[in-house]
C-alpha positions, 0 to 999 in steps of 0.5 A: 228845240231842245233834243231832250224835249220832243216836238208835239208830233213826236209826243203824240206818236209816242203817246199813241204807241203807248195807248195802242201797245199797252197790255193794260186796258185803257179807256178814255172818257169825255163828257161821261161816255167812252170815246177811245178804248185800246185793244187790251181794254177791248179784249178784256171786256169782249167788245169791239171798239165800235161797241164802246164808243158812246157808251157810258163806262157805268154800263160796263159795271155789274148792277150791284156796283154801280153806285160805288162805281159812280161815287169813285168816278166823281171822286176821280173826276174831282181830282181826288184819289180813291181810297182802297175798299 
C-alpha cells in the first residue's frame, strides 16, 4: 500500500467524519428514499434522523415546488448538471 493511498477502512472513517461533522446538510438517497441524513441536515429541517429515514425527499419540499424538485432530481439522477433557475 502506498502511503499516499489510504486503505479502505481509513477512507471510510474519513468519509464518516466528513459526513457527520459537516456544517452543510447532507442527505443520502437510494431508491427514491432517504437512508441517511447528517446532523446538520436534521437541524436545518427540524427532524430527528429516525423521522427522515424511509421518507421521500420530495416530502420535504413545499407542495408548490415539488414539480420542479422532481425534475431536478431526475436530471441529477441521470448524471446531468442542474441549471440555475
